[in-house]
BAFI-3210 file (N, C-alpha, C; in Angstrom, 3 decimals, decimal comma, padded with zeros to 6 digits):
// residues 140
n [1|2|3|4|5|6|7|8|9|10|11|12|13|14|15|16|17|18|19|20|21|22|23|24|25|26|27|28|29|30|31|32|33|34|35|36|37|38|39|40|41|42|43|44|45|46|47|48|49|50|51|52|53|54|55|56|57|58|59|60|61|62|63|64|65|66|67|68|69|70|71|72|73|74|75|76|77|78|79|80|81|82|83|84|85|86|87|88|89|90|91|92|93|94|95|96|97|98|99|100|101|102|103|104|105|106|107|108|109|110|111|112|113|114|115|116|117|118|119|120|121|122|123|124|125|126|127|128|129|130|131|132|133|134|135|136|137|138|139|140]
n.u [-018,642|-018,923|-016,310|-017,525|-016,632|-013,937|-014,984|-013,547|-012,446|-011,645|-009,669|-006,818|-004,209|-001,475|-000,179|001,924|002,530|001,206|002,410|005,196|004,326|004,515|005,785|007,572|006,602|006,565|009,580|010,215|010,631|007,688|005,880|002,678|001,253|002,204|001,417|-001,247|-002,123|-000,933|-001,807|-005,299|-004,564|-003,779|-006,142|-008,711|-007,880|-008,085|-006,863|-004,806|-004,088|-000,505|000,052|-002,648|-002,949|-005,044|-003,571|-003,853|-003,869|-001,982|000,559|003,426|006,271|005,312|005,363|003,383|001,192|000,179|-002,674|-003,129|-005,669|-005,905|-003,957|-001,783|-000,522|-000,569|001,126|004,456|005,528|007,465|006,215|007,572|009,965|010,883|013,453|014,676|013,429|012,982|012,991|013,554|013,641|011,536|011,077|008,613|007,812|006,100|005,615|005,527|002,782|001,214|002,481|001,026|-001,360|-001,562|-001,623|-002,516|-004,945|-006,421|-006,423|-007,757|-008,919|-009,080|-006,856|-006,564|-005,341|-003,567|-001,923|000,995|000,229|-002,120|-003,999|-006,144|-005,277|-006,179|-006,074|-005,801|-005,650|-004,030|-002,121|-001,214|002,522|004,691|004,390|005,393|004,292|002,422|004,440|005,584|007,240|007,393|008,226|010,160]
n.v [-023,949|-021,604|-018,440|-015,184|-012,933|-010,963|-007,182|-004,831|-002,592|-002,383|-002,259|-003,887|-005,294|-007,036|-008,860|-008,513|-006,225|-004,174|-004,078|-003,157|-000,893|000,882|000,419|002,292|004,321|004,502|005,540|007,260|010,776|012,437|013,696|015,774|015,532|012,764|010,980|011,322|010,318|007,127|007,386|006,822|004,535|002,646|002,411|002,033|-000,768|-004,171|-006,297|-009,049|-012,461|-013,144|-015,562|-015,191|-013,715|-011,857|-012,977|-010,875|-008,441|-005,650|-004,974|-004,280|-004,217|-004,479|-005,618|-003,409|-002,513|000,788|002,729|005,784|008,427|010,117|010,191|009,117|006,680|003,499|002,406|001,056|000,393|-000,311|-000,467|000,493|000,729|003,458|003,926|002,379|004,106|004,852|007,438|006,948|004,415|003,684|002,876|003,338|005,429|004,084|006,401|008,112|010,240|008,488|006,171|005,791|005,498|002,778|001,160|-002,153|-002,399|-003,562|-005,659|-004,150|-001,900|001,718|003,927|006,719|010,209|013,331|016,242|017,870|020,267|020,671|019,164|016,197|013,336|009,879|006,934|003,314|000,105|-001,367|-004,177|-007,036|-007,138|-009,254|-010,300|-010,986|-012,111|-013,781|-014,901|-016,708|-015,579|-014,068|-013,074|-011,058]
n.w [004,354|002,786|002,017|002,044|-000,551|-000,404|-000,694|-003,350|-002,735|-000,074|002,854|003,567|006,088|006,831|009,510|010,055|008,661|009,927|013,075|012,197|010,834|013,074|014,399|012,519|012,845|015,514|015,262|013,855|012,941|012,099|009,326|010,740|007,775|006,854|010,023|010,452|007,753|007,659|009,925|009,693|007,860|009,532|010,819|009,132|008,299|008,156|009,785|008,880|009,677|008,665|006,971|005,687|004,285|000,931|-002,573|-004,198|-002,910|-001,967|-000,523|001,366|000,045|-002,437|-006,141|-007,901|-011,085|-011,378|-012,304|-012,624|-013,074|-015,312|-016,532|-019,240|-019,649|-017,410|-014,604|-013,268|-009,894|-007,085|-003,853|-000,737|002,178|004,159|003,031|001,188|-000,489|-004,141|-006,175|-008,546|-009,384|-009,213|-006,227|-004,122|-001,298|001,743|002,938|001,675|000,151|-002,055|-001,222|000,354|000,244|-000,948|-000,062|001,213|-000,238|-002,727|-006,605|-008,356|-007,170|-005,799|-004,908|-003,773|-002,856|-001,600|-004,131|-003,415|-004,018|-003,223|-004,886|-005,969|-005,978|-007,996|-008,515|-010,276|-008,524|-011,045|-011,609|-009,701|-009,757|-008,031|-005,428|-002,121|000,415|-002,040|-002,694|-000,957|000,656|004,175|005,809|005,119]
ca.u [-019,148|-017,772|-016,122|-018,414|-015,018|-013,995|-014,520|-012,016|-011,849|-011,786|-008,169|-006,608|-002,800|-001,078|-000,426|003,776|002,796|001,134|003,625|006,238|004,168|003,597|007,649|008,187|005,929|007,449|011,330|010,136|010,021|006,423|004,961|001,090|000,571|002,489|000,638|-002,345|-002,060|-000,595|-003,265|-006,529|-004,698|-004,313|-007,774|-009,805|-007,946|-008,228|-005,383|-005,235|-002,167|000,453|-000,092|-003,869|-003,529|-005,118|-002,098|-004,113|-004,085|-000,654|001,269|005,349|007,894|004,865|005,641|002,564|000,850|-001,321|-003,155|-003,696|-006,484|-005,521|-002,236|-001,675|-000,537|-000,417|002,272|004,653|006,791|007,127|005,950|009,003|010,368|011,449|015,467|015,090|012,908|013,995|012,086|013,823|013,518|010,387|010,466|007,786|007,723|005,140|005,949|004,296|001,036|001,013|002,913|000,712|-002,560|-002,156|-000,926|-003,946|-006,031|-007,170|-006,382|-009,381|-009,293|-008,226|-006,342|-006,563|-003,748|-003,140|-000,553|001,418|-000,827|-003,506|-005,590|-006,233|-005,443|-006,739|-004,997|-006,827|-004,080|-004,388|-002,255|000,737|003,901|004,980|003,628|005,871|003,429|002,302|005,901|006,087|008,175|006,379|009,205|010,938]
ca.v [-023,003|-020,584|-017,267|-014,550|-012,187|-009,038|-005,924|-003,716|-000,974|-002,472|-002,604|-004,865|-005,513|-008,524|-008,040|-007,245|-004,793|-003,688|-003,875|-002,519|000,412|000,694|000,122|003,181|005,587|005,298|005,791|008,246|011,410|012,064|015,308|015,681|014,190|011,536|010,329|011,260|008,957|006,408|006,092|006,677|003,103|001,594|001,805|001,744|-001,814|-005,329|-007,091|-010,765|-013,012|-013,165|-015,948|-015,607|-012,524|-012,820|-012,538|-009,761|-007,172|-004,669|-005,516|-003,665|-005,060|-004,906|-004,626|-003,829|-001,470|001,207|003,531|007,423|009,262|011,799|010,006|008,457|005,006|002,936|002,866|-000,199|000,717|-001,432|-000,406|000,056|001,281|004,992|004,247|001,341|004,740|005,195|007,828|007,329|003,483|003,825|002,581|004,226|005,461|004,445|007,038|009,288|009,707|007,836|005,390|005,229|005,111|002,221|-000,130|-002,864|-002,259|-004,668|-005,383|-003,124|-001,039|002,380|004,347|008,046|010,586|014,533|015,618|018,735|021,387|019,993|018,077|014,922|012,153|009,435|005,923|002,236|-000,783|-003,073|-005,178|-006,810|-007,900|-009,521|-009,792|-011,436|-013,764|-015,128|-016,168|-017,830|-014,483|-013,859|-011,982|-010,041]
ca.w [004,058|002,098|002,587|000,956|-001,225|000,005|-001,150|-004,146|-001,557|001,499|002,738|004,758|006,424|007,228|010,844|010,518|008,292|010,529|013,715|010,971|010,437|014,058|014,583|012,316|013,461|016,600|015,947|012,883|012,927|010,394|009,774|010,632|007,085|007,007|010,505|009,194|006,712|008,219|011,333|008,885|007,171|010,179|011,875|008,516|007,451|008,397|009,714|008,638|009,715|007,095|005,982|005,268|002,865|-000,227|-003,169|-004,536|-001,420|-002,312|000,823|001,789|-000,767|-003,511|-006,645|-008,673|-011,771|-011,029|-013,801|-012,125|-013,231|-016,350|-016,565|-020,932|-019,783|-015,946|-013,697|-012,349|-008,258|-005,995|-002,742|000,257|003,274|003,277|003,539|000,566|-001,656|-004,749|-007,066|-010,079|-009,975|-008,841|-005,196|-003,825|000,087|002,219|003,826|000,355|000,050|-002,934|-000,691|002,250|-000,438|-002,155|000,323|001,420|-001,464|-004,145|-007,924|-008,922|-006,172|-006,514|-003,743|-003,480|-002,196|-001,748|-004,345|-003,174|-004,591|-002,835|-005,790|-004,932|-007,208|-008,146|-009,129|-010,462|-008,526|-012,230|-011,231|-008,830|-010,555|-007,094|-003,854|-001,204|000,401|-002,449|-003,113|000,526|002,080|005,430|007,248|004,739]
c.u [-018,344|-017,453|-016,802|-016,889|-015,577|-014,067|-013,659|-011,727|-012,222|-010,207|-007,312|-004,402|-002,733|-000,548|001,420|003,506|002,484|001,758|004,599|005,864|004,306|005,074|008,089|007,525|006,265|008,810|011,080|009,877|008,757|005,868|003,818|000,066|000,788|001,420|-001,122|-003,037|-002,036|-001,942|-004,755|-006,454|-004,514|-005,537|-008,609|-009,732|-007,904|-007,096|-005,977|-003,395|-002,005|-000,012|-002,104|-004,212|-003,250|-003,190|-001,896|-004,532|-002,263|-000,293|002,926|005,794|006,954|005,237|004,126|002,212|-000,626|-001,331|-003,890|-004,718|-005,630|-004,714|-002,586|-001,588|-000,399|001,228|003,016|005,492|005,900|007,570|007,314|009,038|010,635|012,918|015,129|014,118|013,670|013,328|012,014|014,223|012,534|010,208|010,014|007,897|006,786|004,194|005,589|003,374|000,879|001,379|001,520|-000,507|-002,782|-001,463|-002,567|-005,244|-005,694|-006,631|-008,034|-009,430|-008,715|-008,533|-006,154|-005,655|-004,002|-001,836|-000,491|000,742|-002,319|-004,485|-005,220|-005,877|-005,951|-006,077|-005,531|-005,664|-004,786|-004,063|-001,218|001,726|005,008|004,303|004,108|005,094|002,946|003,247|006,392|006,424|007,037|006,941|009,681|009,868]
c.v [-021,754|-019,746|-016,801|-012,983|-011,327|-008,298|-004,708|-003,285|-001,049|-002,924|-003,730|-005,585|-006,608|-008,049|-007,623|-006,812|-003,166|-003,356|-003,282|-001,399|001,806|001,099|001,834|004,523|005,981|006,262|007,025|010,054|012,572|014,027|014,989|014,511|013,152|010,923|010,571|010,268|007,287|005,781|006,016|004,651|002,753|001,301|001,952|000,419|-002,884|-006,374|-008,837|-011,414|-013,009|-013,628|-016,225|-013,835|-013,114|-012,436|-011,682|-008,608|-007,111|-005,100|-004,692|-004,547|-005,564|-004,928|-004,816|-002,285|-000,908|002,236|004,935|008,248|009,977|011,788|009,077|006,794|004,197|003,017|001,902|001,063|-000,333|-000,023|-000,633|001,092|002,328|004,869|003,166|003,345|005,014|006,198|006,909|005,446|002,789|002,583|003,449|004,170|004,965|005,335|008,372|009,270|008,569|006,302|004,481|004,909|004,028|000,794|-001,126|-002,548|-003,291|-005,349|-004,706|-002,051|000,617|003,367|005,961|008,987|012,232|015,476|017,245|020,644|021,330|019,169|016,668|014,637|010,660|008,129|003,909|001,122|-001,186|-004,164|-005,740|-008,258|-008,866|-009,716|-010,964|-012,260|-014,580|-015,766|-016,619|-016,468|-013,599|-012,716|-010,911|-008,476]
c.w [003,162|001,982|001,396|000,150|-000,483|-000,845|-001,796|-002,871|-001,501|001,528|003,912|004,996|006,938|008,888|010,901|009,532|008,977|012,566|013,022|011,136|012,012|014,841|014,451|012,389|014,533|016,458|014,577|012,586|011,358|010,554|009,544|009,421|006,896|008,887|011,035|008,752|006,705|009,399|010,825|007,921|008,277|010,905|009,973|008,099|008,337|009,203|010,658|009,387|008,345|005,655|004,712|004,182|001,559|-000,754|-004,344|-003,801|-002,100|-000,589|000,752|000,882|-002,229|-005,097|-007,915|-010,074|-010,942|-012,046|-013,070|-013,161|-014,248|-017,226|-018,594|-020,776|-018,004|-016,130|-013,012|-011,334|-007,885|-004,301|-000,960|001,423|003,507|003,087|001,894|-000,710|-002,161|-006,285|-008,745|-010,541|-009,131|-006,996|-004,647|-002,436|000,930|002,511|002,645|000,449|-001,319|-002,231|000,379|001,776|-000,771|-001,160|001,878|000,782|-002,251|-004,930|-007,805|-007,969|-006,274|-005,185|-003,895|-002,157|-002,199|-002,649|-003,531|-002,940|-004,387|-003,109|-004,850|-006,638|-006,757|-009,056|-008,893|-010,183|-009,726|-011,846|-010,454|-010,184|-009,758|-005,866|-002,765|-000,420|-000,101|-002,893|-001,912|001,441|001,966|006,322|006,669|004,729]
res [m|s|v|a|p|r|p|v|d|e|r|i|l|s|e|l|d|h|a|r|i|l|g|l|m|r|r|t|p|l|s|e|a|q|k|h|a|l|d|a|l|l|d|a|a|d|v|v|p|v|r|d|i|p|p|d|v|v|t|m|n|t|r|l|r|l|h|a|e|g|e|p|a|p|r|d|i|t|l|c|y|p|e|d|a|n|a|e|a|g|l|v|s|l|l|s|p|m|g|a|s|v|l|g|h|r|v|g|g|e|a|e|w|l|l|p|t|g|a|v|r|t|a|r|i|v|a|l|h|f|q|p|e|a|a|g|q|y|t|t]
***
């Protein structure tokens, strides 16, 4: 029996990422916008065992390339937890609008988030340079 491929805009989370996000939400003071973004992510995503995460899905600590609408070239970022965030190094926090929007998307999918001005930014996930689960790292 073959399994139908999942659409690129469907969001997928590992059980580990799901549990860690819930823990982060319990122990971290969040703005209303952050709570809303994380609640929406948790509600919308399919949760799968960590070993079943497809290799083209953005998970925590994934290095990815995304191309934002209106930008001349794609850029590389690493999705990380807040304590590791460093914008100059391309380490984007899950608690940022961009970070919460890319998690769980597949290569080819589009992430969408609000800028501080209220404008909507859209970016296509172009490639994954590194995904922990694809590298056999199931607990990082």
